[in-house]
NUPA-773304 format. One line per field, with one value per residue: residue number from 1; z, y, x of N, C-alpha, C, O, CB in turn; chain. Coordinates in Angstrom, 1 decimal, m for minus. Each point is the difference from the previous one (the first is absolute). Last residue first. Glycine has a CB too. Layout:
% NUPA-773304
n	c(NUM/...)
n_up	c(Z/...)
n_north	c(Y/...)
n_east	c(X/...)
ca_up	c(Z/...)
ca_north	c(Y/...)
ca_east	c(X/...)
c_up	c(Z/...)
c_north	c(Y/...)
c_east	c(X/...)
o_up	c(Z/...)
o_north	c(Y/...)
o_east	c(X/...)
cb_up	c(Z/...)
cb_north	c(Y/...)
cb_east	c(X/...)
chain	c(A/...)
//
This chain:
% NUPA-773304
n	c(116/115/114/113/112/111/110/109/108/107/106/105/104/103/102/101/100/99/98/97/96/95/94/93/92/91/90/89/88/87/86/85/84/83/82/81/80/79/78/77/76/75/74/73/72/71/70/69/68/67/66/65/64/63/62/61/60/59/58/57/56/55/54/53/52/51/50/49/48/47/46/45/44/43/42/41/40/39/38/37/36/35/34/33/32/31/30/29/28/27/26/25/24/23/22/21/20/19/18/17/16/15/14/13/12/11/10/9/8/7/6/5/4/3/2/1)
n_up	c(m25.1/1.5/m1.0/3.6/m3.0/m3.6/3.3/1.7/m4.6/m1.5/4.1/m0.6/m4.9/1.1/3.6/m3.1/m3.7/3.3/1.5/m4.7/m1.1/4.0/0.5/5.2/2.8/2.6/4.6/0.1/0.6/2.8/1.7/0.0/m0.7/m4.4/m1.4/m3.5/m0.8/m1.8/2.5/m2.4/1.9/m5.4/m4.0/m1.1/3.0/3.5/5.6/0.7/2.1/3.5/2.7/1.1/0.0/2.6/2.7/0.2/0.8/2.9/m1.0/m4.0/3.3/2.2/m4.6/1.0/m0.9/m2.3/3.1/m0.6/3.3/m1.6/m4.9/m0.1/4.8/m0.1/m3.8/3.7/4.8/4.6/0.0/m2.9/m1.4/m4.6/m1.1/3.2/m1.6/m4.6/1.0/2.4/m3.8/m3.2/2.8/0.3/m5.0/m0.7/5.2/4.2/1.9/m2.1/3.7/3.7/5.0/3.5/5.0/4.0/m1.7/m4.2/m1.4/m5.9/m4.2/m4.0/m1.0/1.1/m1.7/m4.1/m2.1/m5.3)
n_north	c(50.4/m3.0/m0.8/1.9/3.8/m3.0/m2.3/4.6/1.9/m4.3/0.0/4.9/m0.8/m4.1/2.6/3.9/m3.1/m2.2/4.6/1.5/m4.3/0.7/6.0/3.0/3.8/0.6/0.4/2.5/4.5/m1.7/m5.5/m4.8/0.0/m2.8/m4.5/1.0/5.4/0.1/m3.6/0.1/m0.3/m1.3/2.2/m2.2/3.7/3.3/0.5/5.9/2.1/m0.5/4.3/0.3/m5.0/m0.2/3.9/m2.3/m4.4/1.3/m2.9/2.5/3.0/m3.6/m3.9/m5.7/m2.5/m4.3/m2.3/m4.2/m0.1/4.0/m2.2/m4.5/m0.9/2.3/m2.0/m2.3/3.4/m1.5/3.6/4.3/3.2/m1.6/m3.1/2.3/4.5/m1.8/m2.5/4.1/2.7/m3.4/m0.4/5.0/0.1/m3.8/0.7/m2.7/4.4/4.4/1.6/m0.4/0.0/0.9/m2.9/2.3/0.4/3.0/5.1/m0.1/0.8/0.7/3.9/m2.2/m4.5/0.7/m4.6/1.3)
n_east	c(m32.2/m5.0/m4.6/m2.7/m0.5/m1.3/m3.0/m1.4/m0.2/m2.0/m2.8/m0.7/m0.6/m2.6/m2.3/m0.3/m1.2/m3.0/m1.3/m0.2/m2.2/m2.9/0.5/0.5/m1.8/5.4/2.6/4.1/m1.9/m3.9/1.4/m0.3/6.1/2.9/0.9/m3.4/m0.4/m4.9/m3.8/m5.3/m4.9/m2.3/m3.2/m4.3/m2.0/3.7/m0.9/m0.3/5.3/3.5/m0.3/m4.9/m0.5/4.3/m1.5/m4.5/2.2/4.9/3.8/1.2/2.3/2.6/0.3/m0.3/5.3/1.9/3.1/m2.4/m3.8/m2.3/1.1/1.8/m0.8/m4.4/m2.3/m2.4/0.0/1.0/3.3/m2.0/3.6/1.0/m3.7/m3.2/1.6/0.0/m4.2/m1.6/1.8/m1.7/m4.1/m0.1/0.8/m3.1/m3.1/m0.5/1.5/m0.2/m2.7/3.1/m1.9/4.4/m1.0/m1.5/m5.6/m0.8/1.5/m0.5/3.1/m2.7/2.9/4.3/m1.6/m3.8/m2.3/m1.8)
ca_up	c(m1.1/0.3/m0.8/0.8/1.1/m0.6/m0.4/1.2/0.6/m0.8/0.1/1.3/0.0/m0.8/0.7/1.2/m0.5/m0.4/1.2/0.5/m0.8/0.3/m0.6/m1.1/m0.5/m1.1/m0.3/m0.5/m1.1/m1.1/0.3/m0.5/0.9/0.8/1.3/0.8/0.5/m1.1/0.4/m0.4/0.7/1.4/0.5/m0.7/m0.4/m1.3/m0.8/m0.1/m0.7/m1.2/m0.8/m0.5/m1.0/m1.2/m0.6/m0.6/m1.3/m0.1/1.1/m0.6/m0.6/1.1/0.6/m0.4/0.9/m0.7/0.4/m0.6/0.4/1.3/0.2/m1.2/m0.3/0.9/m0.7/m0.7/m1.5/m0.5/0.0/0.7/1.5/0.7/m0.5/0.5/1.4/0.2/m0.4/1.0/1.2/m0.3/0.0/1.4/0.6/m0.5/m1.4/m1.0/0.4/m1.1/m1.0/m1.2/m1.1/m1.1/m1.3/m0.2/1.1/0.6/1.1/1.2/1.3/0.6/0.2/0.8/1.5/0.3/1.4/0.5)
ca_north	c(0.4/0.6/m0.6/m1.1/0.6/0.6/m1.1/m0.7/0.9/0.1/m1.3/m0.1/0.9/m0.6/m1.1/0.6/0.6/m1.1/m0.6/1.0/m0.1/m1.3/m1.2/m0.5/m1.0/0.4/m0.8/m1.3/0.1/0.8/1.4/0.6/0.0/1.2/m0.1/m1.2/m0.7/0.1/0.8/m0.5/0.7/m0.3/0.3/m0.7/m1.4/m0.2/m1.0/m1.2/0.1/m0.9/m0.1/1.4/0.4/m0.8/0.6/1.3/m0.2/0.6/m0.8/m0.9/0.7/0.5/1.2/1.0/0.6/1.0/1.3/0.4/m0.9/0.4/1.5/0.6/m0.3/0.9/0.7/m1.0/0.1/m1.2/m1.2/m1.1/0.1/0.5/m0.7/m1.4/0.0/0.5/m1.1/m1.1/0.6/0.1/m1.4/m0.4/0.8/m0.6/0.4/m1.0/m1.4/m0.8/m0.3/0.8/m0.7/0.8/m0.3/0.6/m0.3/m1.0/m0.8/0.4/m0.4/m0.9/0.5/1.3/m0.2/0.8/0.5/m0.3)
ca_east	c(0.8/1.3/1.0/0.6/0.7/1.2/0.9/0.5/0.9/1.2/0.7/0.6/1.1/1.1/0.6/0.7/1.2/0.9/0.5/1.0/1.3/0.8/m0.6/0.6/m1.0/m0.9/m1.2/0.4/0.9/m0.4/0.0/m1.3/m1.2/m0.3/0.6/m0.5/1.2/0.9/1.1/1.3/1.1/0.2/1.4/1.0/m0.3/m0.6/0.6/m0.8/m1.3/m0.1/1.3/0.4/m1.0/0.3/1.2/m0.3/m0.6/m1.3/m0.7/m1.0/m1.2/m0.9/0.4/m0.9/m0.8/m0.8/0.3/1.2/1.1/0.5/m0.1/0.5/1.5/0.8/1.1/0.8/m0.3/m0.8/0.9/m0.8/m0.2/1.2/1.2/0.1/0.2/1.4/0.9/0.0/0.7/1.4/0.5/0.2/1.1/1.3/0.3/m0.5/0.3/0.6/m0.9/0.3/m0.6/m0.6/0.5/1.3/0.9/m0.8/0.5/m0.7/0.5/m0.8/m1.4/0.0/0.1/1.2/0.2/1.3)
c_up	c(m0.7/m1.2/0.3/m0.8/0.7/1.1/m0.6/m0.5/1.2/0.6/m0.8/0.2/1.4/0.0/m0.8/0.8/1.1/m0.6/m0.3/1.3/0.5/m0.8/0.4/m0.6/m1.3/m0.2/m1.2/m0.5/m0.6/m1.2/m1.3/0.5/m0.8/0.7/0.9/1.3/0.9/0.3/m1.1/0.6/m0.3/0.5/1.4/0.5/m0.8/m0.3/m1.3/m0.9/0.0/m0.8/m1.3/m0.9/m0.6/m1.2/m1.3/m0.7/m0.7/m1.4/0.1/1.0/m0.4/m0.6/1.0/0.7/m0.7/1.0/m0.8/0.1/m0.6/0.5/1.4/0.2/m1.2/m0.2/0.8/m0.8/m0.7/m1.4/m0.5/m0.2/0.7/1.6/0.8/m0.4/0.6/1.4/0.2/m0.3/1.1/1.2/m0.3/0.1/1.4/0.6/m0.5/m1.5/m1.1/0.3/m1.2/m1.2/m1.2/m1.1/m1.1/m1.4/m0.2/1.2/0.5/1.2/1.1/1.4/0.8/0.2/0.7/1.5/0.1/1.4)
c_north	c(m1.1/0.4/0.5/m0.7/m1.1/0.5/0.6/m1.1/m0.7/0.9/0.1/m1.3/0.0/1.0/m0.6/m1.1/0.5/0.5/m1.2/m0.7/1.0/m0.1/m1.2/m1.2/m0.5/m1.0/0.7/m0.8/m1.4/0.0/0.8/1.4/0.4/m0.2/1.2/m0.2/m1.1/m0.7/0.0/0.9/m0.6/0.8/m0.5/0.2/m0.7/m1.5/m0.1/m1.0/m1.3/0.1/m0.8/m0.1/1.4/0.4/m0.8/0.6/1.3/m0.2/0.4/m1.0/m0.9/0.7/0.5/1.3/0.9/0.5/1.1/1.5/0.3/m0.8/0.4/1.6/0.7/m0.2/0.9/0.6/m1.0/0.1/m1.3/m1.3/m1.2/m0.1/0.5/m0.7/m1.4/0.0/0.4/m1.1/m1.1/0.5/0.0/m1.4/m0.4/0.8/m0.6/0.5/m0.9/m1.4/m0.8/m0.3/0.8/m1.0/0.8/m0.2/0.6/m0.5/m1.0/m0.9/0.4/m0.5/m0.9/0.5/1.4/0.0/0.8/0.6)
c_east	c(0.7/0.7/1.4/1.1/0.8/0.9/1.3/1.0/0.7/1.1/1.3/0.8/0.8/1.2/1.2/0.7/0.9/1.3/1.0/0.6/1.0/1.3/0.8/m0.8/0.6/m1.1/m0.7/m1.2/0.3/0.9/m0.3/0.0/m1.3/m1.3/m0.3/0.6/m0.5/1.4/1.0/1.1/1.3/1.2/0.1/1.4/1.1/m0.3/m0.7/0.7/m0.7/m1.3/m0.2/1.2/0.4/m0.9/0.4/1.2/m0.2/m0.5/m1.4/m0.6/m1.1/m1.2/m1.0/0.4/m1.0/m1.0/m0.8/0.3/1.3/1.1/0.5/m0.1/0.5/1.5/0.9/1.2/0.9/m0.4/m0.8/0.8/m0.6/m0.1/1.2/1.3/0.2/0.4/1.5/0.9/0.1/0.8/1.5/0.6/0.3/1.2/1.3/0.3/m0.6/0.4/0.5/m1.0/0.1/m0.6/m0.7/0.6/1.3/0.8/m1.1/0.5/m0.9/0.5/m0.9/m1.4/0.0/0.1/1.2/0.1)
o_up	c(m1.0/m1.1/m0.1/0.6/0.6/0.0/0.2/0.6/0.2/0.0/0.5/0.5/0.0/0.1/0.6/0.4/0.0/0.3/0.6/0.2/m0.1/0.6/0.5/0.7/m0.9/0.6/m0.2/m0.5/m1.1/m1.2/m1.1/1.2/m1.1/m0.2/1.2/0.9/1.1/m0.8/m0.6/0.1/0.2/m0.8/0.7/m0.6/m0.9/0.4/m0.1/m1.1/0.5/m1.1/m1.1/m1.0/m1.2/m1.1/m1.0/m1.1/m1.2/m1.0/0.6/m0.4/0.1/0.6/0.0/1.2/m1.1/0.7/0.2/m0.7/0.6/0.7/0.1/m0.9/0.0/0.0/m0.5/m0.2/0.3/m0.6/m0.5/m1.1/1.2/0.6/0.2/0.8/0.8/0.4/0.4/0.9/0.6/0.3/0.5/0.8/0.4/0.2/0.9/m0.9/m0.4/m0.8/m1.0/m1.0/m0.1/m0.2/0.0/m0.4/m0.2/m0.2/0.2/m0.3/0.0/0.6/0.5/0.9/1.1/0.7/m0.6/0.2)
o_north	c(0.2/m0.3/m0.7/m0.8/0.2/m0.1/m0.6/m0.2/0.1/m0.3/m0.5/0.0/0.0/m0.5/m0.3/0.1/m0.1/m0.5/m0.1/0.2/m0.4/m0.4/0.1/m0.7/0.8/m1.1/1.2/m1.1/0.0/m0.2/m0.6/0.3/0.6/m1.0/0.1/m0.7/0.3/m0.7/m1.0/1.2/m1.2/0.6/m0.2/m0.6/0.7/m0.9/m0.3/0.4/m1.0/m0.3/0.3/0.7/0.2/0.2/0.6/0.6/0.2/0.4/m0.7/m0.9/0.3/m0.2/m0.4/0.0/0.4/m0.7/1.2/0.6/m0.4/0.5/0.3/0.7/0.3/1.0/0.7/m0.8/0.0/m1.0/m0.9/m0.5/m0.1/m0.1/m0.8/m0.7/m0.2/m0.5/m0.8/m0.5/m0.2/m0.5/m0.8/m0.3/m0.2/m0.6/m0.4/m0.8/0.3/m0.7/m0.1/0.6/1.1/m1.1/0.1/0.6/1.3/m0.9/0.4/m1.1/1.2/m0.8/0.4/0.8/0.0/0.6/m0.2/1.2)
o_east	c(0.7/m0.4/1.0/0.8/1.0/1.2/1.0/1.1/1.2/1.2/1.0/1.1/1.2/1.1/1.0/1.2/1.2/1.1/1.0/1.2/1.2/1.0/1.1/m0.7/0.2/0.1/0.0/0.2/0.7/m0.5/0.2/m0.2/0.1/m0.8/0.4/m0.5/m0.5/0.5/0.4/m0.2/0.2/0.8/m1.0/1.0/0.6/0.8/m1.2/0.6/0.4/0.0/0.5/0.1/m0.1/0.5/0.5/0.0/0.2/0.6/m0.8/m0.8/m1.1/m1.1/m1.2/0.2/0.1/m0.7/0.2/0.8/1.1/0.9/1.2/0.6/1.2/0.7/0.8/0.9/1.2/m0.6/0.6/0.1/0.1/1.1/1.0/0.6/0.9/1.1/0.8/0.7/1.1/1.1/0.8/0.9/1.1/1.1/0.8/m0.3/m1.2/0.6/m0.7/0.1/m0.5/0.5/m1.2/0.9/0.1/0.9/m1.1/0.6/m0.4/m0.6/m1.0/m0.2/m0.5/m0.8/1.0/m0.1)
cb_up	c(2.1/3.1/m1.7/0.5/m0.4/m2.1/m0.6/0.7/m0.9/m2.0/m0.2/0.4/m1.6/m1.5/0.4/m0.3/m2.1/m0.7/0.6/m1.1/m1.9/m0.1/m2.5/0.2/2.1/m1.7/2.6/2.0/2.2/2.7/3.0/m1.2/3.1/m1.5/m2.2/m3.1/m1.2/0.2/3.0/m2.2/1.6/0.5/m2.2/m1.3/0.9/m1.2/2.2/1.4/m1.9/2.4/3.2/3.1/2.3/2.6/3.3/2.8/2.0/2.8/0.6/m1.7/m0.8/0.9/m2.1/m1.6/2.8/m2.9/0.4/m0.8/m0.3/m0.2/m1.6/m0.4/1.1/1.7/m1.5/0.1/m0.1/2.9/2.3/0.6/m1.6/m2.5/m2.5/m0.9/m0.7/m2.4/m2.0/m0.4/m1.2/m2.7/m1.1/m0.1/m1.9/m2.3/m0.5/2.6/2.9/0.0/1.7/1.7/1.7/0.6/0.8/2.8/0.5/m2.0/0.5/m1.1/m0.9/m2.8/m2.7/m1.8/m1.5/m2.8/1.5/m2.5)
cb_north	c(1.9/m1.1/0.4/0.5/1.6/0.7/m0.9/0.6/1.8/0.0/m0.7/1.4/1.5/m0.7/m0.2/1.8/0.7/m0.9/0.7/1.8/m0.3/m0.7/1.3/1.4/0.4/2.3/m2.0/1.1/2.0/1.5/0.2/m2.5/m0.2/2.4/m1.4/m0.3/1.8/2.9/0.3/m2.2/1.9/m2.9/2.2/0.7/0.0/3.0/m1.0/0.9/2.9/m1.2/m0.1/0.3/m1.6/m2.1/0.1/m0.2/m2.3/1.3/0.3/1.1/1.5/0.4/1.0/m1.7/m0.5/m0.5/m2.0/m2.5/m1.3/0.2/m0.3/m2.7/m2.5/m1.2/m0.8/m0.6/2.4/0.9/1.9/1.7/2.5/1.7/0.6/0.6/2.4/2.0/0.0/1.1/2.5/0.9/m0.1/1.7/2.1/m0.1/2.6/0.1/0.3/2.9/2.1/m0.6/m2.3/3.0/m2.4/m1.0/m3.5/0.3/1.6/1.7/m1.1/0.0/0.7/m0.3/m2.1/0.9/m1.8/m1.3)
cb_east	c(m0.4/0.5/m2.6/m2.9/m2.7/m2.4/m3.0/m3.2/m2.7/m2.6/m3.2/m3.0/m2.5/m2.8/m3.2/m2.8/m2.5/m3.1/m3.1/m2.5/m2.6/m3.2/m1.9/2.9/m2.2/1.9/m0.2/1.7/0.2/m0.7/1.5/m1.0/1.4/2.0/1.4/0.0/2.0/m1.6/m0.7/m0.7/m1.8/m1.8/1.2/m2.5/m3.1/0.4/1.8/m2.7/0.5/1.4/0.8/m1.0/m1.7/0.1/0.3/m1.8/m1.3/m0.2/3.0/2.0/2.7/3.1/2.4/m2.1/1.7/0.9/2.0/m1.0/m2.8/m3.2/m3.2/m1.4/m1.5/m2.5/m2.3/m3.0/m1.9/m0.3/0.7/m2.3/m0.3/m0.9/m2.0/m3.1/m2.2/m1.4/m2.5/m3.1/m1.9/m1.7/m3.0/m2.8/m1.8/m2.3/m2.1/m1.4/1.2/0.3/m0.4/2.3/m1.1/1.1/1.7/m0.5/m1.2/m2.2/2.6/m2.7/2.7/m0.1/1.3/2.5/1.8/0.5/m2.2/1.1)
chain	c(A/A/A/A/A/A/A/A/A/A/A/A/A/A/A/A/A/A/A/A/A/A/A/A/A/A/A/A/A/A/A/A/A/A/A/A/A/A/A/A/A/A/A/A/A/A/A/A/A/A/A/A/A/A/A/A/A/A/A/A/A/A/A/A/A/A/A/A/A/A/A/A/A/A/A/A/A/A/A/A/A/A/A/A/A/A/A/A/A/A/A/A/A/A/A/A/A/A/A/A/A/A/A/A/A/A/A/A/A/A/A/A/A/A/A/A)
//
């Protein structure tokens, strides 16, 4: 298992963490693209509606320190779907946990819009 803090070396100005292409790095990169890349097909569902990546997680090494290695079969999930990607709001979750989270958020929003 690669450990970025042990494998970081400088190549020019960019650090190399030795985890490029790993499932953990791919999850981080996907999170970042959805929130920051206007050309990403899902940008409108994330960055386009104000979901941001916290400053600390703009560094892959910091993301890895906070979240650890991506467990097989799990993916990155935000507990509060309207919240940002940040340490207190993210977890590695199963597909069923994510679907349950989406349904709960949808129900909460629809009840809030009903009024008294």
